[in-house]
N, C-alpha and C positions, 0 to 999 in steps of 0.2 A: 348541182354546180353553183358556186357562189358568183355573184355579180361583182366583178372587180372594175375599179375606175383607174386605168393605167396612169393617166396624167396626175391624178390626185395622189396615188401611191408613189409615183416618181418624186413628188415634192415632199413627201412625209416619211421617207424610209432611209434617212441618213444613218441611223444606228445600224439598221440591217446591212447597209452597204459597208460601213466601217468594219463590222464583224466579218463580213464576207471577204473583205480585203485581207484581213488578218488570217482567215482560213485559207485563202488562196496561197499565201506565203508558205503555209505548212505543206503544200503539194510539192515544193521544191522541183518545179518543172524544168525539164531539160530543154524544152522548146519545140520538140518534134512529136509530142503525144497527140492522140485523138481523144478528146474529152467529151463526155456527156454531162450536161448541167440540167438536173431534174428540178422542176419548179422554177424556171428561170425568170418568171414574171415579165417585167417590161424590158429586160435584157441588159441593163447596165452592168451587172456583175458578170454576165456571160461575155460581154465585150472586154471587160478587164482581163478575163482569162485569155481571150483571143489575142490580146496585145502581148501576152507572154509566150505565145506559140508561133514564132516566126516561120517554123517549118512544120507546124502541126495544124490542128483545126479543132473547133468546138461546135457542138450542136446544143442549142438551148431548147428544152422541151417544157411546155406548159399546157394545162388543160383549158386555160382561159383563151378563147378566141380573141377577145379584145386585147389581152396582154400581148399575144403573138403579133397581132396586127400593128400594135404600137411599136414593138421591137423591130419589126421589118421596115416600118416607115422611117424610124429614127436611126437605124443601124443597117443601112442597105449594103448589099454585097459589093457594090462598086467601091465603097469605102472600106469594107471589112471582108476581103475575099476569103478569109479562113473562118468565117462566122456565118452560121445559118440557124434558122429557127423553125420549129415544127410544133403544130398543135397535137397534143397527145396526153394520155393518162398514164401516170407512173405505175398504176396498178396493172396495166396491160402493155408492158414494154414489148415492142415487136423486133428488137434487135438480137442478132446472133453473132457473138464474138467480134464486135466491131470497134470496141473502145479499149484504150489503155487505162483510162481513169473515169470513174463515175463520181461526180461532185454534186452536192446539194446544200443550199443554205436557206434556212428559215422556211422550209416547205413540208417536210415529212410530218410535222405535227397536225397537218390538215387531213392525214390519212390514218385510220386506226389499224389497218392490216399491214403492219410493217413486214411480216413474213412474206407476203405476196410481192411487196416491192423488192425485197432482198432477192427473191427468186428471179425476178426480171432483171435485176442488176447483175446477178451472177451469169445469166445467159448473155447479157450484153457485153460482158467483159471478155477480153482475151485472157488466156491462161497467164497467171502472174499479174493480172491487172489489179489496180488499187481502187479502194473506195474511201472517200472522205465526205462525211455528212455532218451537218450541224442543224439542230432544230430546237424548238422549245422543249425543255425537259421538266421533270417532276418539280413542282414548286414555282414554275415560271409565272411571273407577274401576279403572284398570289394576292398581295394586298389590294391591288386595283380590281382584280377579278372578284374578290370578296365584296367590295363595294357594289359592283354590278349585280352580284347574286342577291345581296340584301335589297337592292332596289327592286329587282324583279319579284321578290317575295312580298312586296308591299304595294299599296295603291299609289297611283293609278296603274302602275306598270303591270302588275299581275293580272289585271282584267283586260289589258290590251295585248299581252303576249299570247302568241298562238303556238301550239305544238309543244312537245316535251323539251326540257332543257337539253342542250347538246354540250359536249365537252371536247376540248382540244386533246389530241393524243400526246399528252405530256408524260413521257415514260422515264423510267430510271434505267441504269445500266443492266440490272438483272432481268429486265424485260426484253432486252435486245440480243444478248449473247447466244441463246439457244436458237432463235429464228435465223440469226446469221449463219450459224453452223449448219442448220437444216437446209439452208439455201446453197450450201457449198462455199461459203465465205469463211475465212479464218479471222476471227477478231484479233486485232492488234492492240487497240485501245478503245475502251468504251467508258466515258466518264462524264459527270456533271460538272459544269463550269459556271460559276457565278459571274454575272455581268450587271452593269449599272446603265440603265437607259435614262438619259437626262434631257430635259426640255427647258428652253429658255423662258417659255411662257405657257399659260394655259392653252393658247391656240395650238401650240405644238403637240401637246398631249391630246387635244381634241382631234387633231389631224391623224394621229396614229390610231386612235380608237375608231375614228370614222372610216379609215381605209383598210383596217385589218380585222375588226371585231365582227365578222359576218355572223358567227354562230349566235351572237347576242342580238345584233341589230336586225337581222332578217326575221326574227320572231315578232318584230314590232311593225305596225303599219309605217310605211315610208314617211308619211307626213309628221309623225311624232318622233322619229329618230333623232333629229337635231336637238330636241328638248331633252331626250334621254342622255345624249352625249354631254350636253351642257351641264345637266345635274350631276352626272357621274364625275366629270372633271372638277366641278365645284366641291363636291363632297370629298373627293380624294385629296385635293389641295388643302382643304380646311383640316383634314385629319392627319396630315403629314407635313408639319411646318418644316421649311428648309433653312439650312444654315448658310447657304451660299447664294440664295436668290433663285436657284433653279429647282425644277420639279424632278424628283428622282423616282424611278420605278425599279425595284430590284427584280432582275431577270435571272433565269437559270437556263443554260443551254446544255443540251445533250449532244456530245460529240462522239462520232463513231468512225473509227479507222479500221479497215479490214483489207484482206487480199484474197484473190481467187487462186486456188492451188494451181501450180504450174503443171502443164501437161502438153501433149502434142496439140498444136494450133489447128483450128478448123476455119473455114471461110464461110461467111454468111452475108446475106443482104438484108437490108431493112425495107419495110413497107412504107417508110416515111421519106419523102424526097422533097 
């Protein structure tokens, strides 16, 4: 499990939040749904969903104990009575026909076995329930990742890095449709969407790398990670001159919309409370 810094992530995830807000709009909520937010992080997106559910509720789930602790502290039930958080692994969802919607933003690219996640989602949904997921897709952040890979192939970084290189699960539509069907979910829309992540300064780019690039940074000793981030940012900025004074990273999101086949409802209980 990766070590997340909730406070630092909260300060350097504006793009993720903006894309999540756009994604929430696509849910077209009636206001009475029960929603599961997978990979909720520090909770700000989950709270935005809760605000749109005056007669419904939302559960935010994340594997990071620190993220869940941050969310519970800053979004307490006294202020958000229809919002709760639980620590848990999206690979082992314990729910049985409890939710009308399963939502996730910027989380599934951390997990390689999407088929297992989809099976858990199908169990968690009521018949006729909906799925809306967005994650990094094939080609996501390719130019800046190429700079990092080049650095790790040369000195001094190659001698400092430990363990084999890891890769994010950046998949394409053709990788997702069959696992969805095998899990009992009917694909409605599976597509790659281009996005632009823009930063006003190198510090902004450094903050994004520092808070989310665990697969790269955790291979390096903690004391040299700031120097790696600084060199990466400097190389990327030098290699991609800007026309508007901002630093742009081309991103690709994989968006998945699906439904669970309607049938007689059953009742189940969760082991997370």
